[in-house]
Each structure stands twice: as C-alpha cells, then as structure tokens.
Biopython code that builds the backbone (N, CA, C, O; Angstrom):
import numpy as np
from Bio.PDB.StructureBuilder import StructureBuilder

atoms = [
    (1, "UNK", "N", (-117.945, -152.395, 87.697)),
    (1, "UNK", "CA", (-119.030, -152.605, 88.598)),
    (1, "UNK", "C", (-119.969, -151.976, 88.733)),
    (1, "UNK", "O", (-119.620, -151.600, 89.852)),
    (2, "UNK", "N", (-121.158, -151.360, 88.560)),
    (2, "UNK", "CA", (-121.688, -150.070, 89.021)),
    (2, "UNK", "C", (-122.398, -150.060, 90.128)),
    (2, "UNK", "O", (-123.289, -150.898, 90.266)),
    (3, "UNK", "N", (-122.164, -149.222, 91.006)),
    (3, "UNK", "CA", (-122.592, -149.368, 92.326)),
    (3, "UNK", "C", (-123.782, -147.990, 92.354)),
    (3, "UNK", "O", (-123.779, -147.054, 91.555)),
    (4, "UNK", "N", (-124.975, -148.235, 93.763)),
    (4, "UNK", "CA", (-125.717, -146.927, 93.727)),
    (4, "UNK", "C", (-124.708, -146.149, 94.723)),
    (4, "UNK", "O", (-123.513, -146.379, 94.908)),
    (5, "UNK", "N", (-125.496, -145.201, 95.287)),
    (5, "UNK", "CA", (-124.938, -144.361, 96.440)),
    (5, "UNK", "C", (-124.804, -144.624, 97.717)),
    (5, "UNK", "O", (-124.110, -143.924, 98.454)),
    (6, "UNK", "N", (-125.353, -145.498, 98.051)),
    (6, "UNK", "CA", (-125.585, -147.040, 99.007)),
    (6, "UNK", "C", (-124.301, -147.962, 99.270)),
    (6, "UNK", "O", (-123.742, -148.174, 100.346)),
    (7, "UNK", "N", (-123.944, -148.517, 97.832)),
    (7, "UNK", "CA", (-122.640, -149.037, 97.962)),
    (7, "UNK", "C", (-123.713, -150.476, 97.099)),
    (7, "UNK", "O", (-123.021, -151.455, 96.821)),
    (8, "UNK", "N", (-124.814, -150.568, 96.819)),
    (8, "UNK", "CA", (-125.179, -151.256, 96.325)),
    (8, "UNK", "C", (-124.856, -151.925, 94.987)),
    (8, "UNK", "O", (-124.692, -151.196, 94.008)),
    (9, "UNK", "N", (-124.761, -153.127, 94.877)),
    (9, "UNK", "CA", (-124.440, -153.341, 93.405)),
    (9, "UNK", "C", (-125.148, -154.566, 93.008)),
    (9, "UNK", "O", (-125.900, -155.154, 93.785)),
    (10, "UNK", "N", (-124.822, -155.110, 91.326)),
    (10, "UNK", "CA", (-125.975, -155.865, 90.785)),
    (10, "UNK", "C", (-126.193, -157.126, 91.258)),
    (10, "UNK", "O", (-127.250, -157.728, 91.068)),
    (11, "UNK", "N", (-125.106, -157.641, 91.963)),
    (11, "UNK", "CA", (-125.029, -159.013, 92.620)),
    (11, "UNK", "C", (-126.165, -158.979, 94.024)),
    (11, "UNK", "O", (-126.900, -159.919, 94.326)),
    (12, "UNK", "N", (-126.088, -157.777, 94.691)),
    (12, "UNK", "CA", (-126.684, -157.767, 96.305)),
    (12, "UNK", "C", (-127.035, -155.825, 96.110)),
    (12, "UNK", "O", (-126.301, -154.841, 96.008)),
    (13, "UNK", "N", (-128.895, -156.090, 96.144)),
    (13, "UNK", "CA", (-128.982, -154.523, 95.784)),
    (13, "UNK", "C", (-130.647, -154.505, 96.194)),
    (13, "UNK", "O", (-131.541, -153.848, 95.662)),
    (14, "UNK", "N", (-130.745, -155.637, 97.536)),
    (14, "UNK", "CA", (-131.657, -154.947, 98.453)),
    (14, "UNK", "C", (-131.672, -153.593, 99.040)),
    (14, "UNK", "O", (-130.689, -152.852, 99.037)),
    (15, "UNK", "N", (-132.846, -153.291, 99.556)),
    (15, "UNK", "CA", (-132.687, -152.042, 101.085)),
    (15, "UNK", "C", (-131.839, -152.202, 101.730)),
    (15, "UNK", "O", (-131.323, -151.129, 102.043)),
    (16, "UNK", "N", (-131.195, -153.345, 102.289)),
    (16, "UNK", "CA", (-130.257, -153.314, 103.680)),
    (16, "UNK", "C", (-129.008, -153.757, 102.767)),
    (16, "UNK", "O", (-128.094, -154.283, 103.403)),
    (17, "UNK", "N", (-128.829, -153.634, 101.423)),
    (17, "UNK", "CA", (-127.601, -154.404, 101.109)),
    (17, "UNK", "C", (-126.900, -153.397, 101.367)),
    (17, "UNK", "O", (-127.171, -152.654, 100.424)),
    (18, "UNK", "N", (-125.932, -152.686, 102.225)),
    (18, "UNK", "CA", (-125.597, -151.049, 102.017)),
    (18, "UNK", "C", (-124.261, -150.941, 102.807)),
    (18, "UNK", "O", (-123.928, -149.956, 103.465)),
    (19, "UNK", "N", (-123.442, -152.240, 102.633)),
    (19, "UNK", "CA", (-122.157, -152.296, 102.926)),
    (19, "UNK", "C", (-121.272, -152.822, 102.333)),
    (19, "UNK", "O", (-121.460, -153.972, 101.936)),
    (20, "UNK", "N", (-119.900, -152.103, 102.047)),
    (20, "UNK", "CA", (-118.840, -152.239, 101.294)),
    (20, "UNK", "C", (-117.761, -153.252, 102.329)),
    (20, "UNK", "O", (-117.996, -153.137, 103.532)),
    (21, "UNK", "N", (-116.867, -154.007, 102.028)),
    (21, "UNK", "CA", (-116.004, -154.417, 102.974)),
    (21, "UNK", "C", (-114.661, -154.167, 102.015)),
    (21, "UNK", "O", (-114.531, -154.228, 100.792)),
    (22, "UNK", "N", (-113.575, -153.813, 103.242)),
    (22, "UNK", "CA", (-112.363, -153.910, 102.629)),
    (22, "UNK", "C", (-111.855, -154.971, 102.314)),
    (22, "UNK", "O", (-111.986, -155.748, 103.259)),
    (23, "UNK", "N", (-111.052, -155.687, 101.019)),
    (23, "UNK", "CA", (-110.740, -156.716, 100.896)),
    (23, "UNK", "C", (-109.418, -156.793, 101.883)),
    (23, "UNK", "O", (-108.795, -155.743, 102.041)),
    (24, "UNK", "N", (-108.987, -157.919, 102.519)),
    (24, "UNK", "CA", (-107.542, -158.003, 103.446)),
    (24, "UNK", "C", (-106.728, -158.212, 102.098)),
    (24, "UNK", "O", (-105.640, -157.638, 102.147)),
    (25, "UNK", "N", (-106.925, -158.757, 101.131)),
    (25, "UNK", "CA", (-105.759, -158.969, 99.891)),
    (25, "UNK", "C", (-105.115, -158.122, 99.170)),
    (25, "UNK", "O", (-103.963, -158.265, 98.758)),
    (26, "UNK", "N", (-106.146, -156.802, 98.906)),
    (26, "UNK", "CA", (-105.624, -155.874, 98.181)),
    (26, "UNK", "C", (-105.754, -154.444, 98.797)),
    (26, "UNK", "O", (-105.235, -153.461, 98.269)),
    (27, "UNK", "N", (-106.587, -154.390, 100.114)),
    (27, "UNK", "CA", (-106.817, -152.883, 100.462)),
    (27, "UNK", "C", (-107.850, -152.165, 100.250)),
    (27, "UNK", "O", (-108.285, -151.247, 100.945)),
    (28, "UNK", "N", (-108.510, -152.856, 98.648)),
    (28, "UNK", "CA", (-109.520, -152.089, 98.072)),
    (28, "UNK", "C", (-111.564, -152.461, 98.497)),
    (28, "UNK", "O", (-111.951, -153.624, 98.618)),
    (29, "UNK", "N", (-112.320, -151.526, 98.615)),
    (29, "UNK", "CA", (-113.330, -151.846, 99.314)),
    (29, "UNK", "C", (-113.977, -152.234, 98.150)),
    (29, "UNK", "O", (-113.767, -151.733, 97.045)),
    (30, "UNK", "N", (-114.988, -153.379, 98.464)),
    (30, "UNK", "CA", (-115.793, -154.179, 97.278)),
    (30, "UNK", "C", (-117.109, -154.843, 97.944)),
    (30, "UNK", "O", (-117.168, -155.720, 98.806)),
    (31, "UNK", "N", (-118.379, -153.995, 97.127)),
    (31, "UNK", "CA", (-119.705, -154.369, 97.374)),
    (31, "UNK", "C", (-119.991, -156.168, 97.808)),
    (31, "UNK", "O", (-120.868, -156.659, 98.519)),
    (32, "UNK", "N", (-119.204, -156.625, 97.281)),
    (32, "UNK", "CA", (-119.187, -158.146, 97.837)),
    (32, "UNK", "C", (-118.182, -158.688, 96.967)),
    (32, "UNK", "O", (-117.442, -158.057, 96.212)),
    (33, "UNK", "N", (-118.242, -160.081, 97.180)),
    (33, "UNK", "CA", (-117.038, -160.748, 96.797)),
    (33, "UNK", "C", (-117.661, -161.543, 95.236)),
    (33, "UNK", "O", (-117.119, -162.535, 94.750)),
    (34, "UNK", "N", (-118.452, -161.098, 94.847)),
    (34, "UNK", "CA", (-118.700, -161.385, 93.213)),
    (34, "UNK", "C", (-117.969, -160.285, 92.547)),
    (34, "UNK", "O", (-117.369, -160.442, 91.484)),
    (35, "UNK", "N", (-118.026, -159.273, 93.135)),
    (35, "UNK", "CA", (-117.541, -157.900, 92.832)),
    (35, "UNK", "C", (-116.319, -158.068, 92.675)),
    (35, "UNK", "O", (-115.775, -157.890, 91.585)),
    (36, "UNK", "N", (-115.579, -158.506, 93.939)),
    (36, "UNK", "CA", (-114.592, -158.719, 93.555)),
    (36, "UNK", "C", (-113.525, -159.731, 93.181)),
    (36, "UNK", "O", (-112.344, -159.409, 93.049)),
    (37, "UNK", "N", (-114.001, -161.017, 93.009)),
    (37, "UNK", "CA", (-113.556, -161.938, 91.529)),
    (37, "UNK", "C", (-114.174, -161.176, 90.362)),
    (37, "UNK", "O", (-113.689, -161.595, 89.312)),
    (38, "UNK", "N", (-114.809, -160.490, 90.221)),
    (38, "UNK", "CA", (-114.919, -159.901, 88.572)),
    (38, "UNK", "C", (-113.948, -158.733, 88.468)),
    (38, "UNK", "O", (-113.518, -158.496, 87.339)),
    (39, "UNK", "N", (-113.590, -158.063, 89.351)),
    (39, "UNK", "CA", (-112.903, -156.691, 89.271)),
    (39, "UNK", "C", (-111.417, -157.057, 89.373)),
    (39, "UNK", "O", (-110.645, -156.940, 88.421)),
    (40, "UNK", "N", (-111.005, -157.581, 90.783)),
    (40, "UNK", "CA", (-109.529, -157.602, 91.522)),
    (40, "UNK", "C", (-108.570, -158.639, 90.339)),
    (40, "UNK", "O", (-107.483, -158.197, 89.967)),
    (41, "UNK", "N", (-108.958, -159.728, 89.915)),
    (41, "UNK", "CA", (-107.969, -160.530, 89.147)),
    (41, "UNK", "C", (-107.461, -161.820, 89.991)),
    (41, "UNK", "O", (-107.170, -162.869, 89.417)),
    (42, "UNK", "N", (-107.359, -161.631, 91.674)),
    (42, "UNK", "CA", (-106.968, -162.635, 92.406)),
    (42, "UNK", "C", (-108.170, -162.954, 93.656)),
    (42, "UNK", "O", (-109.198, -162.341, 93.943)),
    (43, "UNK", "N", (-107.558, -164.160, 94.229)),
    (43, "UNK", "CA", (-108.164, -164.360, 95.540)),
    (43, "UNK", "C", (-108.913, -163.615, 96.468)),
    (43, "UNK", "O", (-108.507, -162.480, 96.718)),
    (44, "UNK", "N", (-109.574, -163.883, 96.832)),
    (44, "UNK", "CA", (-109.591, -162.656, 98.302)),
    (44, "UNK", "C", (-109.304, -163.467, 99.561)),
    (44, "UNK", "O", (-109.760, -164.590, 99.777)),
    (45, "UNK", "N", (-108.763, -163.004, 100.104)),
    (45, "UNK", "CA", (-107.888, -163.080, 101.842)),
    (45, "UNK", "C", (-109.341, -163.125, 102.553)),
    (45, "UNK", "O", (-110.418, -162.626, 102.227)),
    (46, "UNK", "N", (-108.901, -164.009, 103.775)),
    (46, "UNK", "CA", (-109.784, -163.614, 104.834)),
    (46, "UNK", "C", (-109.149, -162.786, 106.133)),
    (46, "UNK", "O", (-108.090, -163.126, 106.662)),
    (47, "UNK", "N", (-109.841, -161.801, 106.513)),
    (47, "UNK", "CA", (-109.137, -160.922, 107.709)),
    (47, "UNK", "C", (-108.848, -161.739, 108.823)),
    (47, "UNK", "O", (-109.913, -162.005, 109.381)),
    (48, "UNK", "N", (-107.672, -162.374, 109.526)),
    (48, "UNK", "CA", (-107.674, -163.082, 110.646)),
    (48, "UNK", "C", (-108.405, -162.213, 112.003)),
    (48, "UNK", "O", (-108.625, -161.006, 112.100)),
    (49, "UNK", "N", (-108.606, -163.035, 112.727)),
    (49, "UNK", "CA", (-109.500, -162.886, 114.040)),
    (49, "UNK", "C", (-108.417, -161.480, 114.722)),
    (49, "UNK", "O", (-108.989, -160.391, 114.726)),
    (50, "UNK", "N", (-107.550, -161.487, 115.042)),
    (50, "UNK", "CA", (-106.806, -160.546, 115.275)),
    (50, "UNK", "C", (-106.647, -159.251, 114.815)),
    (50, "UNK", "O", (-106.282, -158.354, 115.575)),
    (51, "UNK", "N", (-106.846, -159.097, 113.836)),
    (51, "UNK", "CA", (-106.884, -158.034, 113.074)),
    (51, "UNK", "C", (-108.325, -157.567, 113.099)),
    (51, "UNK", "O", (-108.553, -156.431, 112.683)),
    (52, "UNK", "N", (-109.387, -158.367, 113.570)),
    (52, "UNK", "CA", (-110.669, -157.350, 113.670)),
    (52, "UNK", "C", (-110.593, -156.200, 114.168)),
    (52, "UNK", "O", (-110.804, -155.234, 113.434)),
    (53, "UNK", "N", (-110.264, -156.006, 115.572)),
    (53, "UNK", "CA", (-109.917, -154.568, 116.578)),
    (53, "UNK", "C", (-109.303, -153.903, 115.595)),
    (53, "UNK", "O", (-109.851, -154.429, 114.627)),
    (54, "UNK", "N", (-108.827, -153.404, 115.313)),
    (54, "UNK", "CA", (-107.920, -152.859, 114.729)),
    (54, "UNK", "C", (-108.509, -152.156, 113.374)),
    (54, "UNK", "O", (-108.761, -150.951, 113.345)),
    (55, "UNK", "N", (-108.764, -153.298, 111.901)),
    (55, "UNK", "CA", (-108.898, -152.575, 110.869)),
    (55, "UNK", "C", (-110.151, -152.476, 110.358)),
    (55, "UNK", "O", (-110.724, -153.488, 109.952)),
    (56, "UNK", "N", (-110.889, -150.922, 110.299)),
    (56, "UNK", "CA", (-111.424, -150.224, 109.952)),
    (56, "UNK", "C", (-111.801, -151.064, 108.124)),
    (56, "UNK", "O", (-111.342, -150.611, 107.075)),
    (57, "UNK", "N", (-112.798, -152.426, 108.239)),
    (57, "UNK", "CA", (-112.833, -152.647, 107.041)),
    (57, "UNK", "C", (-114.414, -152.754, 106.169)),
    (57, "UNK", "O", (-114.547, -153.167, 105.017)),
    (58, "UNK", "N", (-115.693, -152.182, 107.226)),
    (58, "UNK", "CA", (-116.486, -152.163, 106.547)),
    (58, "UNK", "C", (-117.052, -150.423, 106.790)),
    (58, "UNK", "O", (-116.777, -149.696, 107.744)),
    (59, "UNK", "N", (-117.936, -150.088, 105.541)),
    (59, "UNK", "CA", (-118.110, -149.085, 105.085)),
    (59, "UNK", "C", (-119.498, -148.996, 104.938)),
    (59, "UNK", "O", (-120.023, -149.800, 104.167)),
    (60, "UNK", "N", (-120.002, -148.408, 105.357)),
    (60, "UNK", "CA", (-121.533, -148.243, 105.582)),
    (60, "UNK", "C", (-122.005, -147.008, 104.560)),
    (60, "UNK", "O", (-121.606, -145.849, 104.450)),
    (61, "UNK", "N", (-123.006, -147.753, 103.882)),
    (61, "UNK", "CA", (-123.677, -147.321, 102.453)),
    (61, "UNK", "C", (-124.315, -145.872, 102.982)),
    (61, "UNK", "O", (-124.158, -144.780, 102.436)),
    (62, "UNK", "N", (-125.154, -146.188, 104.317)),
    (62, "UNK", "CA", (-125.885, -145.065, 104.842)),
    (62, "UNK", "C", (-125.362, -143.435, 105.317)),
    (62, "UNK", "O", (-125.722, -142.290, 105.045)),
    (63, "UNK", "N", (-124.127, -144.181, 106.329)),
    (63, "UNK", "CA", (-123.465, -142.090, 106.154)),
    (63, "UNK", "C", (-122.376, -142.307, 106.037)),
    (63, "UNK", "O", (-121.823, -141.304, 106.490)),
    (64, "UNK", "N", (-121.449, -143.158, 105.628)),
    (64, "UNK", "CA", (-120.216, -143.617, 105.175)),
    (64, "UNK", "C", (-119.292, -143.685, 106.383)),
    (64, "UNK", "O", (-118.092, -143.492, 106.189)),
    (65, "UNK", "N", (-119.720, -143.932, 107.567)),
    (65, "UNK", "CA", (-118.634, -144.272, 108.581)),
    (65, "UNK", "C", (-118.077, -145.933, 108.361)),
    (65, "UNK", "O", (-118.561, -147.051, 108.182)),
    (66, "UNK", "N", (-116.568, -145.191, 108.521)),
    (66, "UNK", "CA", (-115.922, -146.678, 108.922)),
    (66, "UNK", "C", (-116.099, -147.677, 109.383)),
    (66, "UNK", "O", (-115.453, -146.977, 110.163)),
    (67, "UNK", "N", (-116.335, -148.805, 109.827)),
    (67, "UNK", "CA", (-116.763, -149.046, 111.383)),
    (67, "UNK", "C", (-115.713, -150.802, 110.898)),
    (67, "UNK", "O", (-115.868, -151.550, 109.933)),
    (68, "UNK", "N", (-114.210, -150.919, 112.673)),
    (68, "UNK", "CA", (-113.374, -152.310, 112.636)),
    (68, "UNK", "C", (-114.866, -153.172, 112.311)),
    (68, "UNK", "O", (-116.065, -152.942, 112.154)),
    (69, "UNK", "N", (-113.958, -154.243, 112.330)),
    (69, "UNK", "CA", (-114.583, -155.497, 112.077)),
    (69, "UNK", "C", (-115.398, -156.472, 113.098)),
    (69, "UNK", "O", (-116.294, -157.313, 113.030)),
    (70, "UNK", "N", (-114.524, -155.840, 114.131)),
    (70, "UNK", "CA", (-115.180, -156.400, 115.604)),
    (70, "UNK", "C", (-116.287, -155.308, 115.986)),
    (70, "UNK", "O", (-117.044, -155.715, 116.868)),
    (71, "UNK", "N", (-116.585, -153.864, 115.470)),
    (71, "UNK", "CA", (-117.960, -153.547, 116.041)),
    (71, "UNK", "C", (-118.624, -153.810, 114.742)),
    (71, "UNK", "O", (-119.821, -153.674, 114.995)),
    (72, "UNK", "N", (-118.512, -154.074, 113.645)),
    (72, "UNK", "CA", (-119.381, -154.897, 112.695)),
    (72, "UNK", "C", (-120.304, -156.251, 112.983)),
    (72, "UNK", "O", (-121.444, -156.553, 112.632)),
    (73, "UNK", "N", (-119.269, -156.949, 113.804)),
    (73, "UNK", "CA", (-119.764, -158.246, 114.427)),
    (73, "UNK", "C", (-120.934, -157.742, 115.188)),
    (73, "UNK", "O", (-122.127, -158.042, 115.152)),
    (74, "UNK", "N", (-120.374, -157.041, 115.763)),
    (74, "UNK", "CA", (-121.564, -156.698, 117.439)),
    (74, "UNK", "C", (-122.499, -155.946, 116.899)),
    (74, "UNK", "O", (-123.441, -155.696, 117.650)),
    (75, "UNK", "N", (-122.547, -155.446, 115.694)),
    (75, "UNK", "CA", (-123.717, -154.168, 115.766)),
    (75, "UNK", "C", (-125.049, -154.868, 115.559)),
    (75, "UNK", "O", (-125.931, -154.018, 115.682)),
    (76, "UNK", "N", (-125.442, -155.782, 115.357)),
    (76, "UNK", "CA", (-126.628, -156.704, 115.711)),
    (76, "UNK", "C", (-127.453, -156.065, 114.107)),
    (76, "UNK", "O", (-128.640, -155.752, 114.192)),
    (77, "UNK", "N", (-126.687, -155.912, 112.661)),
    (77, "UNK", "CA", (-127.306, -156.177, 111.873)),
    (77, "UNK", "C", (-127.936, -154.433, 111.519)),
    (77, "UNK", "O", (-128.953, -154.175, 110.875)),
    (78, "UNK", "N", (-127.013, -153.461, 112.136)),
    (78, "UNK", "CA", (-127.592, -152.093, 112.633)),
    (78, "UNK", "C", (-125.925, -151.245, 112.588)),
    (78, "UNK", "O", (-125.001, -151.749, 113.225)),
    (79, "UNK", "N", (-125.699, -149.898, 111.745)),
    (79, "UNK", "CA", (-125.152, -149.067, 111.707)),
    (79, "UNK", "C", (-124.804, -148.677, 113.663)),
    (79, "UNK", "O", (-125.495, -148.171, 114.547)),
    (80, "UNK", "N", (-123.888, -149.043, 113.632)),
    (80, "UNK", "CA", (-124.028, -148.072, 115.029)),
    (80, "UNK", "C", (-123.173, -146.423, 114.798)),
    (80, "UNK", "O", (-122.415, -146.198, 115.741)),
    (81, "UNK", "N", (-123.189, -145.575, 113.988)),
    (81, "UNK", "CA", (-122.516, -144.596, 114.162)),
    (81, "UNK", "C", (-124.700, -144.057, 113.585)),
    (81, "UNK", "O", (-125.495, -143.659, 114.436)),
    (82, "UNK", "N", (-124.993, -144.193, 112.414)),
    (82, "UNK", "CA", (-126.444, -143.786, 112.019)),
    (82, "UNK", "C", (-127.596, -144.864, 112.767)),
    (82, "UNK", "O", (-128.630, -144.360, 113.204)),
    (83, "UNK", "N", (-127.430, -146.000, 112.865)),
    (83, "UNK", "CA", (-128.821, -146.996, 112.678)),
    (83, "UNK", "C", (-129.020, -147.484, 111.846)),
    (83, "UNK", "O", (-129.776, -148.437, 112.039)),
    (84, "UNK", "N", (-128.588, -147.289, 110.433)),
    (84, "UNK", "CA", (-129.537, -147.664, 109.269)),
    (84, "UNK", "C", (-129.114, -149.425, 109.460)),
    (84, "UNK", "O", (-128.103, -150.000, 109.864)),
    (85, "UNK", "N", (-130.464, -149.895, 108.939)),
    (85, "UNK", "CA", (-130.192, -151.059, 108.915)),
    (85, "UNK", "C", (-129.418, -151.664, 107.966)),
    (85, "UNK", "O", (-129.232, -151.062, 106.909)),
    (86, "UNK", "N", (-128.868, -152.882, 108.165)),
    (86, "UNK", "CA", (-127.908, -154.015, 106.913)),
    (86, "UNK", "C", (-128.753, -154.909, 106.906)),
    (86, "UNK", "O", (-129.781, -154.841, 107.581)),
    (87, "UNK", "N", (-128.394, -156.093, 105.983)),
    (87, "UNK", "CA", (-128.789, -156.896, 105.594)),
    (87, "UNK", "C", (-127.935, -158.431, 106.923)),
    (87, "UNK", "O", (-126.798, -158.825, 107.184)),
    (88, "UNK", "N", (-129.641, -158.843, 107.451)),
    (88, "UNK", "CA", (-128.582, -159.363, 108.626)),
    (88, "UNK", "C", (-128.457, -160.552, 107.842)),
    (88, "UNK", "O", (-128.034, -161.362, 108.668)),
    (89, "UNK", "N", (-128.580, -161.223, 106.619)),
    (89, "UNK", "CA", (-128.406, -162.183, 105.971)),
    (89, "UNK", "C", (-126.965, -162.203, 105.499)),
    (89, "UNK", "O", (-126.718, -163.174, 104.785)),
    (90, "UNK", "N", (-125.969, -161.390, 105.713)),
    (90, "UNK", "CA", (-124.688, -160.888, 105.021)),
    (90, "UNK", "C", (-124.152, -161.821, 106.131)),
    (90, "UNK", "O", (-123.115, -162.211, 105.595)),
    (91, "UNK", "N", (-124.203, -162.445, 107.373)),
    (91, "UNK", "CA", (-123.888, -163.482, 108.079)),
    (91, "UNK", "C", (-123.288, -164.464, 107.509)),
    (91, "UNK", "O", (-122.187, -164.996, 107.653)),
    (92, "UNK", "N", (-124.638, -164.709, 106.494)),
    (92, "UNK", "CA", (-124.100, -166.426, 105.969)),
    (92, "UNK", "C", (-123.306, -166.130, 105.159)),
    (92, "UNK", "O", (-122.946, -167.056, 104.432)),
    (93, "UNK", "N", (-122.649, -164.677, 104.898)),
    (93, "UNK", "CA", (-121.404, -164.950, 103.554)),
    (93, "UNK", "C", (-120.263, -164.583, 104.776)),
    (93, "UNK", "O", (-119.115, -164.465, 104.346)),
    (94, "UNK", "N", (-120.433, -164.396, 106.181)),
    (94, "UNK", "CA", (-119.146, -163.983, 106.367)),
    (94, "UNK", "C", (-117.625, -164.600, 106.597)),
    (94, "UNK", "O", (-116.571, -164.012, 106.838)),
    (95, "UNK", "N", (-117.936, -166.119, 106.416)),
    (95, "UNK", "CA", (-117.114, -167.219, 106.039)),
    (95, "UNK", "C", (-115.565, -166.411, 104.844)),
    (95, "UNK", "O", (-114.361, -166.240, 105.038)),
    (96, "UNK", "N", (-116.800, -166.046, 103.317)),
    (96, "UNK", "CA", (-115.761, -165.378, 103.105)),
    (96, "UNK", "C", (-114.232, -163.951, 102.589)),
    (96, "UNK", "O", (-113.346, -163.672, 101.781)),
    (97, "UNK", "N", (-114.846, -163.594, 103.655)),
    (97, "UNK", "CA", (-114.830, -162.386, 104.174)),
    (97, "UNK", "C", (-113.728, -162.397, 105.650)),
    (97, "UNK", "O", (-112.858, -161.525, 105.653)),
    (98, "UNK", "N", (-113.774, -163.222, 106.677)),
    (98, "UNK", "CA", (-113.770, -163.140, 107.503)),
    (98, "UNK", "C", (-113.748, -164.608, 108.384)),
    (98, "UNK", "O", (-114.539, -165.548, 108.308)),
    (99, "UNK", "N", (-112.193, -164.397, 109.495)),
    (99, "UNK", "CA", (-112.230, -165.976, 110.002)),
    (99, "UNK", "C", (-113.375, -166.245, 110.695)),
    (99, "UNK", "O", (-114.194, -165.509, 111.243)),
    (100, "UNK", "N", (-113.272, -167.660, 110.552)),
    (100, "UNK", "CA", (-114.202, -168.078, 111.127)),
    (100, "UNK", "C", (-113.795, -168.985, 112.315)),
    (100, "UNK", "O", (-114.660, -169.502, 113.021)),
]
sb = StructureBuilder()
sb.init_structure("model")
sb.init_model(0)
sb.init_chain("A")
sb.init_seg("    ")
for serial, (resi, resn, name, xyz) in enumerate(atoms, 1):
    if name == "N":
        sb.init_residue(resn, " ", resi, " ")
    sb.init_atom(name, np.array(xyz, "f"), 0.0, 1.0, " ", f" {name:<3s}", serial, name[0])
structure = sb.get_structure()
C-alpha cells in the first residue's frame, strides 16, 4: 500500500488521517486495518488494556512521535507532542485495535 509522507493510505486519506498503529499481532505499523488485512496475511489482535500505558503503538504522521495507547486515548484528537489534529472519527474504529 502506498502511503503519503504523513501516513495516509488509499483507505483513509483525509487531512487528519495521519496516524499509524503498531499492530499487537506482528509489531508492525499500518495506516489502518484494511492495509493490515491486505498485506499481513494474518488476523489483527487487539491490544489489551493492561498494555496501554507501556506500548508505544501510535505513530503521529505530523511529527513522527510514538505515543502510548493511553496517551492516544486521552489526547482528544490532537497529538500531545506537536498539536496536529487527528481524525476524531477514528474512535469509531478503536474496537478493531484496542480492547474495549
């Protein structure tokens, strides 16, 4: 899958679609679940809550900062490092990546 310089993919390419998620199952960053499905060859595993504080599993496409899942969940759709806005609609997809 082709990504632009801020981690936007063919599936999600709006102005604020600038995060990538390190998948629990393989430890690789993907722009979205659809990219993972197309490229990884295995099912996604969700990150359990007990690992949210320690795992740097979110990559900001604005500044390159790696955020813990806990930081991301509390950030109110803005990178806590650079302030760049993230797509607030991503919260509708959290269940694909993170234990709910």
